[in-house]
N, C-alpha and C positions, 0 to 999 in steps of 0.2 A: 840535436843532431839527427838528421833523418837516418834511420836505421834500415828500413826496408819499405818497399811498395809491394802489397800483397794483392794478387788477383782475388776477385770474389768467387772463390772456389774452395771448398773444404780441403782438397788435396794440397792447397798452397800453404796451409798452416803448419804442417810438420817441418818442412825446412826452415821456416822462419823461427820455430820453437828451438830447433836444433842450433841455429845461429846465435839465438839469445843465450842459450845455455853455454855455448862455447865462449861467447864474449864475457859472460858474468862469472865463469868458473874460478877466476882468481880474484873476483871482487867481493863476492858474498860467499857465506858458508853453504854447504850443500842444501840445507833447509831452506835458506833464503833464495838460492837459485831455483829450487823446486817451486816455491811460492810464487815467484815472479813469472815462471814459465807457465804455471797453472793459470794465473790471472791473465796473461797474454792469450793463451789458448781459448779461455772462455770468452774474453772480449772479442777476439777475432771471429769465433764461432757466432756469437750474437750478431755482430756487424754483417756477416754473410747472410744469416738467416732473417734478420729483422731490419737491416739497414736500408739505405736507399737503392733504387733500381741499379742493376749491374752497369748500365750505361753511365753512371756517376763516375766510373773509373776506379782505379785501385784503392784499396784502404792504405792509408799511410801510417807507418809505425815510427815513432821517434824514441830515441833512448838517450838519457842524460844521466851520466855517472859523476857524482861529486864525492867529496870526502865524507859526507854525512848520509847520502841517500842514493837510491837508484830510482829514476823516474821513467816510466813507460807511458807514452801517449799514443792513443788511437784516434786518427782522424778519418772518418768514413763519409764525411760530407753531410751527415744528418744533424739537424738541429738538436740541442739538448732536450731531453725529456724530463720535465719537472717531476720529482718524486720517484724517478725510476728506481732509486735504491732504497726507497722507504720500505721498511720491513724486511730488508735483506739482512741475514745474520744467521746465527747458529740455529735458532728455532725452525728455520726453513729446512734445515738438514736433519731435523729430529723426526725420525720415522722408525717403524719396526721392520728391520730387514727380513725378519722371518715371515711377515705378512706380505707375501709376493703379490697378492691381488691388489694391494693398496700402496705399493711403492710408487711415488711419483715419477713419471717419465721425464719431465722437464720442470724448469722453474727454479733450479738450484744454482745456476751459473753466477747469477749476481751475488748470491750469498757467498759462494766460493771466492769470488774476487774480493769481497769486503773482508772476509775472514783471512785471506792470504796476504793483504797488503795493509800498511799502516795508514794510508790515506787514499781515498778515492773520491773523485769528483769531476765536474765538467768545468771547462773554461772556454771562453770565446777565443777564436782564432780567425780574425777578420769576419767574413760573413758565414764562417763555419764554426763548428765546435770540436773540442777534443775531450775525450775521456782520459783523465790523468790519474795514474796509479803509482803510488810511492811506497818503497820499501826502504826503511832505515837500515844503514850499515851498522 
């Protein structure tokens, strides 16, 4: 089911995250809702920063809730990037927070998505592709 169309503007992410949280508050526990919200925010941020030209139109967010899972799909009109999630995981988040000079400024979003969700992948949707993120209930 289509959940929201999101303009390619960072200010548009907050209202979508709020709507997702409200929708899932009785579906998942607090940790589950926070994880899905984090994955959505990271995915939308990446789509806005690295996705197609703004003339491609809004980013589409789809939400599917079943008895066993919550699936969020992001369609920003970009083709899948093979190997995009290769190397994403806990090791990307391993840094010394006391060493302020060497704290990475970016590059952790994909790892946060992978660690927050149970499944992450791309799937074809006609001539477009969708990032699919699943959290089991």
